[in-house]
C-alpha positions in Angstrom: -7.7 -22.4 10.3 -6.8 -25.1 7.8 -3.2 -26.3 7.6 -1.4 -27.1 4.3 1.8 -29.0 4.3 4.5 -28.3 1.7 3.5 -31.6 -0.1 0.0 -30.4 -0.5 1.0 -27.2 -2.4 0.9 -28.8 -5.9 -2.6 -30.2 -5.1 -3.7 -26.8 -3.9 -2.5 -25.1 -7.2 -4.1 -27.9 -9.2 -7.4 -27.4 -7.4 -7.3 -23.7 -8.1 -6.7 -24.3 -11.8 -9.4 -26.9 -12.1 -12.2 -26.0 -14.5 -14.9 -26.8 -11.9 -13.9 -23.9 -9.7 -13.5 -21.3 -12.4 -16.8 -19.5 -13.4 -17.8 -19.5 -17.1 -16.8 -16.2 -18.7 -16.1 -14.9 -22.1 -12.9 -15.8 -24.0 -11.7 -12.1 -24.1 -11.3 -11.6 -20.4 -9.2 -14.7 -19.6 -9.9 -14.7 -15.8 -8.3 -18.1 -15.4 -4.8 -16.7 -15.2 -5.6 -14.3 -12.3 -5.6 -16.8 -9.4 -2.2 -18.1 -10.3 -0.7 -14.6 -10.5 -2.2 -13.8 -7.1 -0.8 -16.9 -5.5 2.7 -16.2 -6.9 2.4 -12.6 -5.6 1.6 -14.0 -2.2 4.7 -16.0 -2.1 7.0 -13.2 -3.4 5.3 -10.2 -1.6 8.0 -9.9 1.1 10.8 -10.1 -1.5 9.3 -7.2 -3.3 9.1 -5.1 -0.2 12.8 -5.7 0.5 13.6 -4.5 -3.0 11.6 -1.3 -2.5 13.4 -0.7 0.8 16.8 -1.1 -0.7 16.0 1.3 -3.5 14.6 3.9 -1.1 17.6 3.6 1.2 20.2 4.4 -1.4 22.4 7.5 -0.5 21.4 10.8 -2.0 23.9 12.8 -4.0 24.7 16.1 -2.2 25.6 19.0 -4.5 29.1 20.2 -4.2 29.8 23.5 -2.5 31.2 26.3 -4.6 34.0 26.9 -2.0 35.6 25.2 1.0 37.0 26.7 4.2 40.2 25.8 6.0 41.8 27.0 9.2 45.6 27.1 9.7 47.0 28.0 13.1 50.4 29.7 12.9 51.1 30.4 16.6 52.8 28.0 19.0 50.8 25.8 21.3 48.5 27.8 23.6 50.0 27.6 27.0 49.2 30.0 29.8 52.0 30.4 32.2 51.3 31.1 35.9 48.1 31.1 37.9 44.8 32.6 36.8 45.4 35.7 39.0 48.7 36.7 37.4 48.8 35.0 34.0 49.1 37.3 30.9 47.2 34.8 28.8 48.2 33.2 25.5 48.5 34.9 22.1 47.4 32.9 19.0 47.1 33.7 15.4 46.3 32.0 12.1 44.7 32.3 8.7 41.2 31.4 7.6 41.5 30.2 4.0 38.7 30.3 1.4 39.3 27.9 -1.4 36.9 28.7 -4.3 36.3 25.8 -6.7 33.9 27.6 -9.1 34.9 30.3 -11.5 33.5 32.9 -9.2 31.5 33.0 -5.9 29.7 35.9 -4.2 29.6 35.9 -0.4 27.0 37.8 1.5 28.4 37.1 4.9 31.7 35.8 6.2 32.5 35.6 9.9 34.2 33.4 12.5 33.6 32.9 16.3 35.8 31.8 19.1 33.6 29.7 21.5 34.1 28.3 24.9 31.9 25.2 25.3 30.9 23.6 28.6 29.5 20.1 28.5 28.0 18.3 31.5 27.5 14.6 31.5 24.8 14.8 34.2 22.5 17.4 32.9 19.3 18.7 34.6 17.2 17.2 31.8 18.7 14.1 30.0 17.0 14.8 26.7 17.7 18.5 26.6 20.7 19.5 24.5 20.8 23.0 26.0 21.1 21.6 29.5 23.9 19.3 28.3 26.0 21.8 26.4 26.3 25.6 26.8 28.5 27.8 24.6 29.9 31.3 25.3 31.3 33.6 22.6 34.7 34.9 23.5 35.5 36.8 20.3 34.0 37.3 16.8 35.7 38.2 13.5 33.7 39.8 10.7 35.8 39.6 7.4 33.2 41.3 5.1 31.5 44.6 5.7 29.5 44.2 2.5 29.0 41.5 -0.2 32.1 40.6 -2.2 33.0 38.4 -5.1 35.9 36.0 -5.1 37.5 34.4 -8.1 38.7 30.8 -8.3 41.6 30.0 -6.1 42.7 30.4 -2.5 42.1 33.5 -0.4 43.6 34.1 3.0 42.1 36.1 5.9 44.5 36.5 8.9 43.2 36.7 12.5 44.7 36.9 16.0 43.4 37.1 19.5 44.8 37.2 23.1 43.2 34.6 25.3 42.8 36.1 28.8 44.8 34.4 31.5 41.8 33.9 33.7 40.3 31.3 31.3 40.5 27.7 32.4 42.5 25.2 30.5 40.9 22.5 28.2 39.8 19.6 30.4 37.7 16.5 30.1 36.5 14.6 33.2 33.9 12.0 34.0 31.4 14.7 35.0 32.0 17.3 32.4 34.4 19.0 30.0 35.6 22.5 28.9 36.9 23.0 25.4 37.4 25.8 22.9 36.8 25.9 19.1 36.8 28.2 16.1 33.6 28.2 14.1 33.6 29.9 10.7 30.6 30.4 8.4 30.3 31.8 4.9 26.9 32.5 3.2 26.8 32.8 -0.6 24.4 34.8 -2.7 22.6 31.6 -3.5 22.1 30.9 0.2 24.7 28.1 0.3 26.2 27.9 3.8 29.8 26.8 4.1 31.0 26.0 7.6 34.0 24.7 9.4 34.9 24.0 13.0 38.4 23.6 14.5 39.1 22.7 18.1 41.7 24.6 20.2 43.8 23.0 22.9 44.5 25.4 25.8 46.9 24.3 28.6 48.2 25.9 31.8 51.7 25.5 33.2 52.9 26.6 36.6 56.6 27.2 37.1 58.3 25.2 39.9 59.3 27.0 43.0 60.8 26.0 46.4 59.5 22.9 48.2 56.6 23.2 50.6 57.1 22.1 54.3 54.2 20.9 56.4 54.0 20.1 60.0 51.6 17.6 61.7 51.3 17.0 65.5 49.7 13.8 67.0 48.5 14.3 70.6 48.5 12.9 73.2 51.8 11.5 72.1 54.9 13.6 71.4 55.1 12.5 67.8 55.6 15.3 65.3 55.8 14.7 61.5 57.5 17.0 59.1 56.7 16.5 55.4 58.5 18.1 52.5 56.7 18.1 49.1 57.5 19.8 45.8 55.4 22.9 45.0 54.0 21.4 41.8 53.9 17.9 40.3 53.4 16.7 36.8 51.1 14.0 35.3 54.1 12.2 33.9 57.0 11.2 36.1 57.6 10.8 39.8 58.2 13.2 42.7 60.0 12.7 46.0 58.3 12.8 49.4 60.5 13.5 52.4 59.2 12.6 55.9 60.8 13.2 59.3 59.2 12.1 62.6 60.5 13.4 65.9 59.5 12.7 69.5 59.5 8.9 69.0 61.7 8.1 72.0 61.4 9.0 75.7 63.9 7.9 78.4 62.5 6.4 81.6 65.5 5.7 83.9 67.1 2.4 82.7 64.5 1.9 79.9 63.4 3.8 76.9 59.9 4.0 75.4 59.9 4.0 71.6 57.5 4.3 68.7 58.5 2.2 65.7 57.0 2.3 62.2 55.5 -0.9 61.0 53.9 0.1 57.7 53.6 3.2 55.6 51.0 3.7 52.9 50.7 6.5 50.4 47.7 7.2 48.2 46.9 9.9 45.6 43.3 10.9 45.1 41.7 13.0 42.4 38.6 14.9 43.4 36.2 16.3 40.7 33.3 18.6 41.2 30.8 19.8 38.6 27.7 22.1 38.9 25.2 21.3 36.2 23.4 24.5 35.2 19.9 24.4 33.8 18.7 26.0 30.5 16.0 28.6 30.4 13.3 26.0 29.9 14.3 24.0 33.0 15.2 26.7 35.5 12.2 25.7 37.7 13.6 22.2 38.3 16.5 23.6 40.4 14.5 26.3 42.2 15.5 29.4 40.2 18.1 31.0 38.1 21.7 30.8 39.2 21.4 27.4 40.8 22.4 23.9 39.7 23.0 20.4 40.8 26.4 19.5 42.3 28.0 16.2 41.3 31.2 14.8 42.8 33.6 12.0 41.9 36.7 10.6 43.6 39.2 8.2 42.2 42.6 6.8 43.3 45.3 7.5 40.7 48.4 6.4 42.6 49.7 4.9 45.8 52.2 2.4 47.3 52.8 0.5 50.5 56.2 0.4 52.3 57.3 -2.0 55.1 60.9 -0.8 55.2 63.1 2.0 53.8 63.2 4.3 56.8 66.1 5.1 59.2 65.6 5.2 62.9 67.9 7.0 65.3 66.9 6.6 69.0 70.2 7.9 70.4 69.4 11.5 69.7 67.3 13.4 72.1 63.6 12.6 71.5 64.5 10.1 68.7 64.2 10.7 65.0 62.9 8.6 62.0 63.6 9.7 58.5 62.2 8.4 55.2 62.2 9.4 51.6 60.2 7.6 48.9 59.1 8.3 45.3 55.4 8.8 44.6 54.0 8.1 41.1 50.7 8.0 39.3 49.3 4.7 38.2 50.0 3.6 34.6 46.9 4.4 32.5 45.3 6.6 35.2 45.6 9.7 33.0 45.6 12.3 35.8 44.0 15.6 35.0 45.7 18.9 35.8 44.2 21.1 38.5 41.3 23.3 37.2 39.1 25.8 39.0 36.6 27.1 36.5 34.0 29.8 37.2 31.3 27.6 35.7 31.5 25.1 38.6 34.0 22.6 37.3 37.0 21.9 39.5 39.7 19.3 39.7 42.0 18.9 42.8 44.4 16.3 44.1 45.4 15.1 47.5 48.3 13.0 48.9 47.2 10.8 51.8 49.8 9.2 54.1 49.0 6.6 56.7 51.6 5.3 59.2 51.1 2.4 61.6 53.4 2.8 64.7 53.8 0.4 67.6 55.0 1.2 71.1 57.8 -0.8 72.7 60.1 -0.6 75.8 63.8 -1.2 75.4 66.4 -1.7 78.1 69.3 0.8 77.8 71.8 -1.7 79.2 70.9 -4.2 76.5 69.1 -2.8 73.5 68.3 -6.2 72.2 65.8 -6.7 75.0 62.7 -5.3 73.4 59.3 -5.6 75.1 56.2 -4.7 73.0 53.5 -2.9 75.0 50.7 -3.9 72.7 49.8 -0.3 72.0 49.6 0.9 68.3 48.4 4.0 66.6 47.4 5.0 63.1 48.8 8.4 62.0 46.9 9.8 59.0 47.9 12.9 57.1 46.7 14.5 53.9 48.3 17.2 51.8 47.2 19.2 48.8 49.0 18.4 45.5 49.1 20.9 42.6 49.2 18.9 39.3 50.2 21.0 36.3 51.8 20.6 32.9 55.5 21.1 32.5 56.5 24.6 31.5 59.6 23.4 29.7 61.6 26.1 28.0 58.6 28.1 27.0 58.0 31.6 28.2 55.0 33.9 28.2 54.2 35.9 25.1 54.8 39.2 26.9 58.3 38.2 27.8 59.3 37.6 24.2 58.8 41.2 23.0 61.3 44.0 23.7 60.8 46.0 26.9 58.2 48.7 26.9 58.5 51.9 28.8 55.4 53.7 30.1 57.2 57.0 30.8 59.6 59.0 28.6 63.0 59.0 30.2 64.5 62.2 31.5 66.4 64.4 28.9 70.1 65.1 29.3 71.0 68.0 31.6 70.9 71.5 30.1 73.2 74.4 30.7 71.7 77.1 32.9 73.6 80.0 31.3 76.3 80.4 28.5 78.8 83.3 28.6 81.1 84.3 25.8 84.8 84.3 26.4 86.2 87.8 26.7 89.8 87.2 27.9 93.1 87.2 26.1 93.3 85.2 22.9 94.3 81.6 23.4 97.6 80.4 21.9 97.5 78.4 18.8 99.0 75.4 20.6 96.1 75.0 22.9 93.7 75.4 20.0 95.5 72.6 18.1 95.1 70.4 21.1 91.4 71.1 21.3 91.1 70.0 17.6 
């Protein structure tokens, strides 16, 4: 293929316009100007395409809707108090507002749904939206039983619903999420569809109760650990862990065999499980309906190491070691509250304690004479932690209303028989006293 340098372009144009290369034609047609135009179009062809692309990519004007929807929640934050087995749920209410901008609009259909949406981040089929997100309708409001006209202005439609206490709280994890939303839709007579979606945040709070006491035994030694933990812990703040170890000393004549703590390590783990269900199209991938793929995730959200801070008492019978330390979550870990959803999403927490103890022999005549035996053990323990939101001063909705009585109380006692007085007339003095 011939190569033309930039300096040879004028010569090329000159050779194109030379009379020897142009055929002899009539004066009317003027063919001599066509090659120059084609050459210029060749150099500017890409620029013309860019212009056409910019014109075609301009935003389109969308016609304005005749009305607009707005959702206003009037109830306090949705908090379910107590566990799922005994919670009375959360009552919420609000208003769906229709703001008409035209002089008049006619609605053929006007309804709103409360949806519970489950999203998995590891679906059965990666490109299937139905495998990734599944929605369940909890309640539906129908505001129009027949077509109606609405004039210009704002029109309010109140609504309310009692969320069952068995529903899981709003949660978002690395494996999946559960959320709730209100979805309203209005259809006009001209088939214009007006929609709006508003998310709902649902939380659960467990009231604190008495502390939990756990006992751990470590055979073949006589070591026994007693751990005292709070019944519930909260994502923000710290909680106290009390530990008492007994059986750490044993007298052997003029000596005493002891177990001393060298190091204590605490760790808080968060365990997440998610069962990804298939849609109707991909049921065969998991072997049938009602089955799914289980995904798990574990992360460390807190922990600390201690090399001192405990008190040892080897003079009491059996010996005693006591320790109390604060446990906190890592900054920025964003711990998730415990959830156990029927759709397969669960979040739980564990506290892991690891103690390194070393054995030594001490003379009872001179306690400063300590002889290490070279024997050491690792004592591992794990305890279930219940992480929940703070209940604060809030109370359940059913405790805010006046008391209700199922049965009618008993009536006042009635007289079995009344008899007229037939004796002597009573003196006036006694009658005056009765008045």
